[in-house]
C-alpha positions as CSV (number, residue, x, y, z in Angstrom):
1,M,18.0,14.5,-14.4
2,L,17.1,15.5,-11.5
3,Y,14.5,17.5,-9.9
4,S,16.7,20.0,-8.8
5,D,17.8,20.6,-12.4
6,V,13.8,20.9,-13.6
7,P,12.4,24.6,-13.8
8,R,9.2,23.9,-12.5
9,K,5.8,24.8,-12.9
10,T,3.8,26.8,-9.8
11,I,0.0,25.9,-9.2
12,D,-2.2,28.8,-8.0
13,G,1.3,31.2,-8.2
14,K,1.5,29.7,-4.6
15,F,3.9,26.4,-4.3
16,A,6.1,25.2,-7.1
17,S,5.2,21.7,-8.6
18,L,7.5,19.7,-9.3
19,H,6.2,18.9,-12.5
20,P,9.1,19.7,-15.3
21,L,7.3,22.9,-17.9
22,D,7.3,20.8,-21.2
23,M,5.7,17.9,-19.5
24,Q,2.2,17.1,-20.4
25,P,-0.5,17.7,-16.7
26,N,0.2,15.0,-14.8
27,M,-1.8,14.8,-11.4
28,F,0.9,12.5,-9.5
29,L,3.3,15.3,-10.0
30,E,1.7,18.3,-8.4
31,G,1.0,19.5,-5.5
32,N,1.9,17.0,-2.3
33,F,1.9,13.9,-5.1
34,A,5.2,15.4,-6.5
35,P,8.1,14.2,-5.0
36,V,11.0,15.8,-2.5
37,Q,14.8,14.7,-3.0
38,A,16.1,15.6,0.7
39,E,16.7,12.7,3.0
40,L,16.0,14.5,6.3
41,T,17.4,13.2,10.0
42,L,15.8,15.1,12.3
43,S,17.0,14.1,16.0
44,D,16.8,17.9,18.1
45,R,13.4,18.6,19.8
46,S,14.4,22.3,18.4
47,N,13.8,21.1,14.6
48,F,10.3,19.8,15.1
49,D,7.4,22.1,15.3
50,I,5.5,19.8,18.9
51,R,2.0,20.9,19.4
52,G,0.2,19.6,22.1
53,K,2.1,16.8,23.9
54,I,3.2,13.1,22.6
55,P,2.0,11.1,24.4
56,R,4.8,9.2,27.2
57,D,3.3,5.7,26.8
58,L,3.1,5.7,23.3
59,N,7.4,4.1,22.7
60,G,8.0,2.9,19.4
61,S,7.7,4.2,15.5
62,F,5.6,4.9,12.8
63,F,6.3,4.0,9.5
64,R,5.4,5.3,6.0
65,N,6.2,3.9,3.1
66,G,5.0,6.0,-0.6
67,P,6.7,6.7,-3.6
68,N,9.1,9.6,-4.5
69,P,11.2,9.5,-8.0
70,Q,15.0,10.6,-8.0
71,F,14.6,11.7,-11.2
72,V,12.2,12.9,-13.7
73,P,10.3,10.0,-14.9
74,A,8.6,10.0,-18.4
75,A,5.4,12.1,-19.2
76,N,2.8,8.6,-18.1
77,Y,4.3,8.5,-15.5
78,H,1.9,6.8,-12.7
79,W,2.4,7.2,-8.9
80,F,2.6,3.4,-7.8
81,L,6.0,3.5,-10.2
82,G,8.1,5.8,-8.2
83,D,10.8,5.0,-6.4
84,G,10.3,4.3,-2.7
85,M,11.1,6.3,0.6
86,V,10.2,5.1,3.6
87,H,9.4,8.3,6.7
88,A,10.0,7.1,10.4
89,F,9.3,8.9,13.5
90,H,11.4,7.5,16.5
91,L,8.5,7.9,19.9
92,Q,10.1,7.3,23.4
93,K,8.7,9.1,26.5
94,G,7.7,12.1,25.1
95,E,10.5,12.6,22.4
96,V,10.9,12.1,18.8
97,A,13.3,11.9,16.4
98,Y,12.4,11.5,12.6
99,R,14.3,9.7,9.8
100,S,13.7,9.4,5.6
101,R,15.3,7.9,3.2
102,Y,15.3,5.8,-0.1
103,V,14.9,2.5,-0.3
104,K,17.7,1.8,-2.4
105,T,17.1,-1.5,-4.0
106,P,19.0,-2.6,-7.0
107,T,16.9,-0.2,-9.2
108,W,17.2,2.4,-7.2
109,E,21.0,2.0,-7.7
110,I,21.2,1.0,-11.1
111,E,19.2,4.0,-11.7
112,R,21.3,6.6,-9.7
113,N,24.7,5.6,-11.5
114,A,22.8,6.4,-15.2
115,G,21.8,9.1,-13.8
116,K,18.5,8.9,-15.0
117,A,15.6,6.8,-15.0
118,V,15.7,3.6,-16.9
119,F,12.7,1.4,-15.8
120,F,9.3,1.7,-16.6
121,N,10.4,5.4,-18.2
122,G,8.4,5.6,-21.7
123,G,8.4,1.4,-21.8
124,F,9.4,-1.2,-20.3
125,N,12.3,-3.1,-22.2
126,P,14.1,-5.9,-20.0
127,L,16.9,-5.2,-23.0
128,A,17.4,-1.8,-23.3
129,N,20.8,-0.9,-21.2
130,L,22.3,-3.6,-20.7
131,Q,25.1,-1.7,-19.7
132,L,23.7,-1.1,-16.6
133,I,21.9,-4.7,-15.6
134,G,25.2,-6.5,-17.0
135,G,25.0,-10.3,-16.7
136,N,21.5,-10.1,-15.6
137,I,20.6,-10.4,-18.6
138,L,21.7,-14.4,-18.7
139,S,20.0,-15.1,-15.5
140,L,16.6,-13.3,-17.4
141,L,16.8,-15.1,-20.5
142,G,17.3,-18.8,-18.4
143,G,14.2,-18.1,-16.5
144,L,12.4,-17.1,-19.8
145,M,13.4,-20.2,-21.3
146,R,13.7,-22.6,-18.0
147,R,10.3,-21.1,-16.3
148,G,8.3,-19.1,-18.8
149,N,8.5,-16.2,-16.5
150,A,10.8,-13.3,-16.0
151,D,10.6,-13.7,-12.5
152,V,15.4,-12.8,-12.3
153,F,13.7,-9.8,-13.5
154,T,11.4,-8.9,-10.4
155,K,14.8,-7.9,-8.2
156,L,15.5,-5.4,-10.9
157,I,12.1,-3.7,-11.4
158,S,11.9,-3.2,-7.4
159,K,10.8,0.3,-6.1
160,A,9.8,-1.4,-2.7
161,N,7.5,1.8,-2.7
162,T,4.0,0.5,-1.4
163,S,3.7,-0.8,2.2
164,L,5.8,-2.3,5.1
165,L,5.9,-5.4,7.2
166,S,7.1,-6.4,10.5
167,Y,8.0,-10.3,10.5
168,R,10.6,-12.1,12.7
169,E,12.0,-8.9,13.9
170,Q,12.4,-7.3,10.4
171,L,11.7,-4.4,8.9
172,F,10.6,-5.2,4.8
173,A,9.4,-2.4,2.1
174,L,7.5,-4.3,-0.5
175,V,6.0,-4.2,-3.6
176,E,4.0,-6.7,-5.9
177,S,6.1,-6.5,-8.3
178,S,9.2,-8.0,-6.5
179,P,9.9,-9.6,-2.9
180,P,10.4,-7.9,0.4
181,F,13.3,-5.7,0.9
182,A,15.1,-6.2,4.0
183,I,15.4,-2.2,5.4
184,D,17.2,-1.3,9.0
185,P,14.3,-0.4,11.0
186,F,16.2,2.4,13.1
187,T,18.4,3.8,10.6
188,L,16.2,2.7,7.4
189,D,19.2,1.8,5.8
190,S,18.9,-0.3,3.2
191,T,19.9,-4.6,3.7
192,G,18.9,-6.6,1.0
193,F,16.2,-9.1,-0.5
194,E,14.6,-11.6,1.6
195,D,14.9,-15.5,-0.1
196,F,12.5,-17.4,2.7
197,G,15.6,-19.4,2.9
198,D,15.4,-21.3,-0.8
199,Q,16.1,-18.6,-2.8
200,F,12.9,-17.2,-3.4
201,I,12.3,-14.5,-6.7
202,A,9.0,-14.0,-7.3
203,P,6.8,-11.1,-7.2
204,F,5.5,-10.7,-4.1
205,T,2.1,-8.8,-2.3
206,A,2.4,-5.4,-0.4
207,H,0.0,-6.7,1.4
208,P,1.0,-10.1,3.5
209,K,-0.8,-11.8,6.8
210,V,0.5,-13.0,9.9
211,D,-1.7,-14.9,11.6
212,P,-1.7,-13.3,15.4
213,V,-1.9,-16.8,16.5
214,T,0.6,-19.2,14.8
215,G,3.3,-16.8,13.5
216,Y,2.9,-17.6,10.1
217,L,3.3,-15.3,6.6
218,Y,0.3,-15.7,4.3
219,A,1.4,-14.6,0.7
220,F,1.0,-14.6,-3.0
221,G,2.2,-13.0,-6.1
222,Y,0.4,-12.5,-9.5
223,R,2.6,-12.2,-13.1
224,V,1.9,-9.7,-16.0
225,S,2.9,-12.8,-18.4
226,G,3.8,-15.8,-18.1
227,Q,3.2,-18.7,-15.8
228,P,1.5,-19.0,-13.1
229,K,-0.6,-16.4,-13.6
230,L,-1.0,-16.3,-9.6
231,E,0.9,-18.3,-7.3
232,Y,-0.5,-18.4,-3.5
233,Y,2.6,-19.1,-0.5
234,V,3.2,-19.7,3.1
235,I,6.0,-19.2,5.2
236,N,6.7,-20.7,8.4
237,P,7.7,-18.3,11.6
238,S,11.2,-19.4,11.0
239,G,10.9,-17.5,7.5
240,K,11.5,-20.6,5.3
241,I,9.0,-21.0,2.5
242,V,6.9,-24.4,2.9
243,A,4.6,-23.8,0.5
244,R,4.1,-22.2,-3.0
245,T,1.0,-22.9,-4.9
246,A,-0.3,-21.9,-8.5
247,I,-3.5,-20.8,-8.8
248,D,-5.1,-21.5,-12.1
249,A,-6.3,-17.9,-12.6
250,P,-8.5,-16.6,-15.5
251,Y,-6.2,-14.3,-17.4
252,H,-3.3,-12.0,-16.1
253,A,-5.1,-9.7,-12.9
254,M,-3.6,-7.0,-11.0
255,V,-4.7,-8.8,-7.8
256,H,-3.6,-6.4,-4.7
257,D,-4.8,-8.1,-1.9
258,F,-6.0,-10.8,0.2
259,V,-7.4,-12.2,3.3
260,I,-7.3,-14.8,5.2
261,T,-9.6,-17.1,8.2
262,R,-8.8,-18.7,10.6
263,N,-8.2,-21.8,7.9
264,Y,-8.6,-20.5,4.7
265,A,-7.1,-18.1,2.2
266,I,-8.9,-16.0,-0.2
267,L,-7.9,-14.8,-3.2
268,P,-10.4,-12.5,-5.1
269,V,-9.4,-12.1,-9.0
270,F,-11.3,-8.9,-10.7
271,P,-11.0,-7.6,-13.8
272,A,-8.0,-5.6,-14.0
273,V,-6.3,-7.2,-16.3
274,A,-2.6,-7.0,-15.8
275,S,0.3,-6.6,-19.0
276,L,3.3,-5.4,-20.3
277,A,1.1,-3.4,-23.2
278,A,-0.6,-1.8,-20.4
279,I,2.7,-0.9,-18.1
280,K,4.0,0.5,-21.4
281,R,1.2,3.3,-21.4
282,G,2.2,4.2,-17.9
283,R,-0.4,1.9,-16.2
284,I,-0.2,-1.0,-14.8
285,A,-3.9,-2.8,-15.9
286,E,-6.8,-1.9,-18.4
287,W,-10.9,-2.7,-17.1
288,K,-12.1,-5.6,-18.8
289,P,-15.3,-6.2,-16.8
290,E,-16.3,-8.9,-19.4
291,Q,-13.5,-11.4,-18.6
292,G,-15.6,-12.0,-15.1
293,A,-14.6,-11.9,-11.8
294,C,-14.1,-14.5,-9.2
295,I,-12.6,-16.4,-5.6
296,F,-10.8,-18.8,-5.0
297,V,-10.6,-20.0,-2.0
298,L,-8.2,-23.2,-0.3
299,E,-6.7,-24.4,2.8
300,K,-4.4,-22.1,4.3
301,G,-1.6,-24.2,4.4
302,G,-1.3,-24.2,0.6
303,D,-2.5,-27.9,-0.2
304,K,-3.3,-27.6,-4.4
305,S,-6.4,-30.1,-4.0
306,T,-8.6,-27.8,-1.6
307,I,-8.5,-24.4,-4.4
308,R,-12.2,-23.8,-4.7
309,R,-13.9,-21.0,-8.0
310,F,-16.5,-19.2,-7.2
311,E,-18.1,-16.6,-9.3
312,L,-19.3,-13.1,-8.4
313,P,-20.1,-9.4,-10.3
314,A,-17.3,-7.5,-11.7
315,C,-16.5,-5.1,-9.4
316,Y,-12.8,-3.8,-8.0
317,V,-11.3,-3.9,-4.8
318,Y,-7.8,-2.4,-4.0
319,H,-7.7,-3.2,-0.1
320,H,-9.7,-5.2,2.5
321,A,-10.2,-4.7,6.0
322,N,-10.5,-8.4,7.4
323,A,-12.1,-11.9,7.5
324,Y,-13.7,-14.8,9.2
325,E,-16.0,-17.7,9.7
326,E,-19.2,-17.7,10.5
327,G,-20.3,-21.3,10.2
328,K,-19.5,-22.3,6.9
329,T,-19.9,-18.9,5.0
330,L,-16.5,-17.0,4.4
331,V,-17.4,-13.3,5.9
332,F,-14.7,-10.8,4.7
333,D,-15.1,-6.6,4.2
334,G,-13.2,-4.4,1.4
335,V,-13.3,-1.0,-0.4
336,R,-15.4,-1.6,-3.8
337,Y,-15.5,0.2,-6.6
338,D,-17.4,-0.4,-10.0
339,Q,-14.1,-0.7,-11.4
340,V,-10.7,-0.7,-11.4
341,P,-9.5,3.3,-10.0
342,L,-6.3,5.1,-11.3
343,M,-6.2,3.4,-14.3
344,G,-7.0,5.8,-16.9
345,D,-5.6,9.1,-18.5
346,D,-4.8,11.7,-16.7
347,N,-8.6,13.6,-16.4
348,T,-10.3,10.3,-15.3
349,C,-7.8,9.8,-12.5
350,R,-8.2,13.8,-11.3
351,A,-12.2,12.5,-11.3
352,E,-11.6,9.7,-9.4
353,L,-9.7,11.8,-6.9
354,F,-11.7,14.8,-6.8
355,S,-14.5,15.1,-8.1
356,G,-16.2,11.9,-6.3
357,K,-16.1,9.6,-9.6
358,N,-15.9,6.1,-8.9
359,P,-15.9,5.8,-4.7
360,G,-15.1,3.6,-2.7
361,V,-17.4,2.2,-0.4
362,L,-16.3,0.2,2.7
363,T,-18.3,-3.5,1.8
364,R,-19.3,-6.9,2.9
365,F,-19.0,-9.7,1.1
366,R,-20.7,-13.2,2.1
367,L,-19.6,-16.6,0.6
368,D,-21.1,-19.3,1.3
369,L,-18.6,-22.2,0.8
370,T,-22.4,-24.8,0.3
371,T,-24.4,-22.5,-2.4
372,G,-21.6,-21.0,-4.1
373,K,-23.4,-17.4,-3.8
374,C,-21.7,-14.9,-2.7
375,S,-23.8,-11.8,-1.8
376,E,-22.7,-8.0,-1.2
377,T,-24.1,-5.2,1.3
378,P,-22.7,-2.1,1.6
379,L,-21.8,-0.9,5.2
380,V,-21.0,2.7,4.5
381,G,-22.7,3.5,1.4
382,D,-22.3,8.0,2.5
383,R,-19.3,8.7,1.8
384,P,-16.0,7.3,0.4
385,M,-13.1,5.4,2.5
386,E,-9.9,3.7,1.5
387,F,-7.2,2.3,3.4
388,P,-9.8,-0.1,6.1
389,V,-6.9,-1.1,8.9
390,I,-7.7,-3.3,11.7
391,D,-6.3,-4.1,15.0
392,H,-4.2,-6.6,13.6
393,R,-4.3,-8.8,16.3
394,Q,-7.3,-10.1,14.9
395,T,-6.1,-10.6,11.5
396,G,-8.8,-13.8,10.6
397,E,-11.3,-13.3,13.2
398,M,-14.5,-12.1,14.0
399,Y,-14.1,-8.5,14.5
400,E,-16.2,-5.1,14.5
401,R,-14.3,-1.7,14.2
402,V,-12.7,-0.7,11.1
403,F,-10.9,2.3,10.3
404,A,-10.3,4.6,7.5
405,A,-9.6,7.2,5.5
406,T,-12.5,9.0,4.1
407,L,-14.0,12.4,2.8
408,A,-15.4,14.6,5.9
409,G,-16.6,17.2,3.8
410,N,-13.9,20.2,4.2
411,G,-13.1,19.6,0.0
412,I,-10.6,18.4,-1.3
413,D,-9.1,20.2,-4.1
414,K,-4.9,20.3,-3.3
415,G,-5.8,16.5,-1.4
416,V,-7.5,12.7,-1.4
417,F,-8.8,12.3,1.8
418,D,-9.7,15.0,4.6
419,G,-10.1,12.8,7.6
420,H,-10.5,9.5,8.7
421,A,-13.7,7.4,9.8
422,S,-13.7,5.0,12.8
423,V,-16.7,2.2,12.2
424,L,-18.2,0.0,14.6
425,M,-20.0,-3.2,13.7
426,A,-22.1,-4.5,16.2
427,K,-25.5,-6.4,16.6
428,G,-26.2,-5.8,13.1
429,K,-25.7,-2.2,13.0
430,V,-23.0,-0.2,12.0
431,K,-21.8,3.2,13.4
432,T,-19.8,5.8,12.2
433,E,-17.6,8.9,13.8
434,T,-15.6,10.6,11.8
435,T,-12.7,13.1,12.6
436,E,-12.9,15.9,10.3
437,L,-9.3,17.7,9.6
438,P,-9.1,20.9,9.4
439,A,-9.2,23.2,5.8
440,G,-6.7,22.0,4.0
441,H,-5.3,19.9,5.8
442,Y,-4.8,15.4,4.1
443,G,-4.5,12.8,5.7
444,G,-4.0,9.0,4.9
445,E,-4.3,5.9,6.0
446,P,-4.6,6.4,9.9
447,I,-3.0,3.5,11.8
448,F,-4.2,2.1,15.0
449,V,-1.8,1.6,18.1
450,P,-3.9,-0.7,20.5
451,T,-3.3,0.0,24.0
452,G,-6.4,-2.3,25.5
453,K,-7.7,-5.7,24.9
454,P,-8.3,-7.1,21.3
455,G,-11.1,-5.6,20.0
456,T,-11.5,-2.1,21.9
457,A,-10.8,1.2,20.8
458,K,-8.6,1.8,23.5
459,G,-5.2,3.7,21.9
460,Y,-4.1,6.1,19.6
461,I,-4.3,6.9,15.7
462,L,-1.5,8.1,14.0
463,N,-2.1,10.1,10.8
464,L,-0.1,11.7,8.4
465,V,-1.3,14.8,7.6
466,Y,-0.5,17.8,5.1
467,N,-0.8,20.9,5.4
468,S,-2.0,22.7,1.7
469,N,-1.6,26.0,3.2
470,D,1.9,26.3,4.3
471,D,3.0,23.7,2.4
472,R,4.2,21.5,5.1
473,S,3.2,18.1,7.1
474,Y,2.8,16.5,10.4
475,L,2.3,13.7,12.2
476,A,-1.5,13.8,13.6
477,I,-2.0,11.2,17.0
478,Y,-5.4,10.8,18.0
479,D,-6.7,9.1,21.1
480,A,-9.4,5.8,19.0
481,E,-11.8,6.9,21.5
482,K,-12.4,9.9,20.9
483,P,-13.0,10.0,16.7
484,D,-14.2,13.5,17.2
485,K,-12.0,15.2,18.9
486,R,-8.8,17.1,17.8
487,P,-6.0,15.5,18.1
488,L,-3.9,15.1,21.2
489,C,-0.4,16.4,19.5
490,E,0.6,17.5,16.3
491,I,4.6,17.0,15.5
492,G,5.6,19.4,12.3
493,V,8.4,18.0,10.4
494,G,8.5,21.6,8.8
495,S,8.7,20.4,5.2
496,R,6.2,19.1,3.4
497,I,6.0,14.2,2.9
498,P,4.8,13.7,0.0
499,Y,1.6,11.1,0.0
500,G,2.5,8.2,0.0
501,F,0.0,4.3,0.8
502,H,0.9,2.4,3.5
503,G,2.0,2.9,7.4
504,L,3.2,1.0,10.3
505,W,4.0,0.6,14.3
506,I,6.4,-1.5,16.1
507,N,6.4,-0.7,19.4
508,R,9.7,-0.6,21.0
509,K,11.0,-3.3,23.3
510,K,10.9,-2.3,27.2
């Protein structure tokens, strides 16, 4: 059933929620979490509400990916499981065009033909709906027998809804269950899965890292069942996979992100235990601190003999900012939680997002490779943060500046983040400057577009903002060197863009 066919609840008697009347409360189908079905193309200046001036030296494209279910899901629907939709703002010499398109993976196509949600809808059963997945069932069973895993199924369950990757002049939509899915960077038309020259089929992180010096791509994948539980990948600048390294993780864990340094890859495994049983309940993982947490470190090239394991207290990090080497110490920063968030019931998720329960703290981890000890130090402890981003030209190297979504203090009854922050970590001190959004406006991950030398704040911050007062969204452009000032420009699209996860900026070639 399409959302256009479903009666709606209303929120505060004002705006409609894409939430079936007979469904139990689900915050991920309410307000600006709720999906929109229209795929838009806006190309005339009159289509936009532009306040201020678009910087003429900001030439390129801003992309945002996020979940947007095309059909009414099961009552246990989770934000992480919606169909991917990419939104793109193309900027050129002060002009703008906008597009939004579903990422038309095989999952999207199969469900479109079925006229209903099939995968993750009330359970995870790969043998269901055989008439829809057809001959793929033979490949699935063959993979189970030969490899002990269901990797062939990764292409059938891809939602491609989490993040984006620009690599080798291609644009990919990513989700951690499946291989990268290529889309056209201007039209957003779907192209197909990337196989890295080796018929690659396996889970693939939504947060791969590109080495800015060598052009190599580093990534990993985790499985909710089967072997290996965790696997590390190295892809060369020609797009060929040159290493696949199995890592003997202690359990099947939801490993969302990792970091690299000049010489090492660092893969923390936290006790968010993934399973098919959890997926059936509409969640990917369950918090089991008794399982313990650990960090795997190996040489970046993927030599299995270099793998080392270090222990640390149970905690969870969805997103890391960066990492670097300081002698024999590995330094890496991320947003730390006491336990994995957003994996509980609806009331728990609401409390975490809107009531300050289990806040994310930007934290510095220091791992001494000689002693094996790992320490934690809060960098910014006075306000929750998420979605840390850096100048990606400094990936794996010493750096001093992080930009992140944050709570500025205007209240978050209809959104999660009401501001973003610029954090400078220099000379042993931490300085935080915060951009507060107007009351009722909520942003997300701030994207940094550098125009100066690496490590400086010279450039722009782009933040996709939802205005709950008029139920519309806009792209806000800020001077990154003046984070406490108002935006230079706001580009309104006249409609709502649902909350998403991660974005990307690609410069236009001159």
